[in-house]
C-alpha positions as CSV (number, residue, x, y, z in Angstrom):
1,M,-37.3,113.8,51.3
2,I,-34.5,114.4,53.8
3,N,-33.4,117.9,54.3
4,P,-29.6,118.0,54.5
5,S,-29.5,121.1,56.7
6,V,-31.7,119.4,59.3
7,V,-29.5,116.3,59.3
8,F,-26.4,118.5,59.6
9,R,-28.0,120.5,62.6
10,R,-28.8,117.2,64.4
11,L,-25.3,115.9,63.9
12,I,-23.8,119.1,65.2
13,Q,-26.1,119.1,68.3
14,Q,-25.2,115.5,69.1
15,A,-21.5,116.3,68.6
16,L,-21.7,119.4,70.9
17,N,-23.8,117.7,73.5
18,N,-20.8,115.7,74.8
19,F,-19.6,116.7,78.2
20,A,-16.0,116.2,79.2
21,I,-15.3,114.0,82.1
22,E,-13.2,115.8,84.7
23,P,-10.1,114.0,85.9
24,K,-9.8,113.1,89.5
25,V,-7.3,115.4,91.3
26,Y,-4.5,113.5,92.9
27,V,-2.6,115.2,95.8
28,D,0.6,113.6,97.0
29,E,0.5,114.0,100.7
30,T,4.0,112.7,101.5
31,Q,6.3,115.2,103.0
32,R,9.3,116.2,100.9
33,T,11.2,118.1,103.6
34,G,12.9,117.1,106.8
35,F,14.0,113.6,107.9
36,T,11.6,111.7,105.7
37,D,12.1,108.4,103.9
38,Y,12.3,110.3,100.6
39,A,15.0,112.6,101.9
40,E,17.0,109.8,103.4
41,K,16.9,107.7,100.2
42,L,17.9,110.7,98.1
43,N,20.8,111.6,100.4
44,G,22.0,108.0,100.4
45,R,21.8,107.7,96.6
46,L,23.7,111.0,96.1
47,A,26.4,109.8,98.7
48,M,26.8,106.6,96.8
49,I,27.3,108.5,93.5
50,G,29.9,110.7,95.1
51,F,31.8,107.8,96.7
52,V,31.9,105.9,93.4
53,S,33.0,109.1,91.6
54,L,35.9,109.5,94.1
55,L,36.9,105.8,93.6
56,A,36.9,106.4,89.8
57,L,38.9,109.6,90.2
58,E,41.5,107.8,92.3
59,A,41.7,104.9,89.9
60,L,42.1,107.2,86.8
61,T,44.6,109.8,88.3
62,G,46.5,107.6,90.8
63,H,45.9,110.3,93.5
64,G,43.3,110.5,96.2
65,L,40.9,113.4,96.7
66,I,43.4,115.5,98.8
67,G,46.2,114.9,96.3
68,W,44.0,115.8,93.4
69,L,42.8,119.0,95.1
70,T,46.4,120.1,95.9
71,S,47.5,119.5,92.3
72,L,44.9,122.0,91.0
C-alpha cells in the first residue's frame, strides 16, 4: 500500500530541488556623455522637433518667433 505522506514528501522534495537559472548580466558600454553618436542623434532630433514647432507656430499665429515673443 502506498503511504500518501511519503508520496507527498517526495513531490515536495522534487519541487524544491529546482535551482533558478541566473540571468546573464548585460552592461551597455556605450558612452552617453560628450560628443557621441547617441548625443548627436538626440540633439538633432530635438532640433528638428523645435524647428517644426516653430513652423507650426508661425503658420497658426501668422507671426514668427520674435513677433510672438513681443506680443506676450
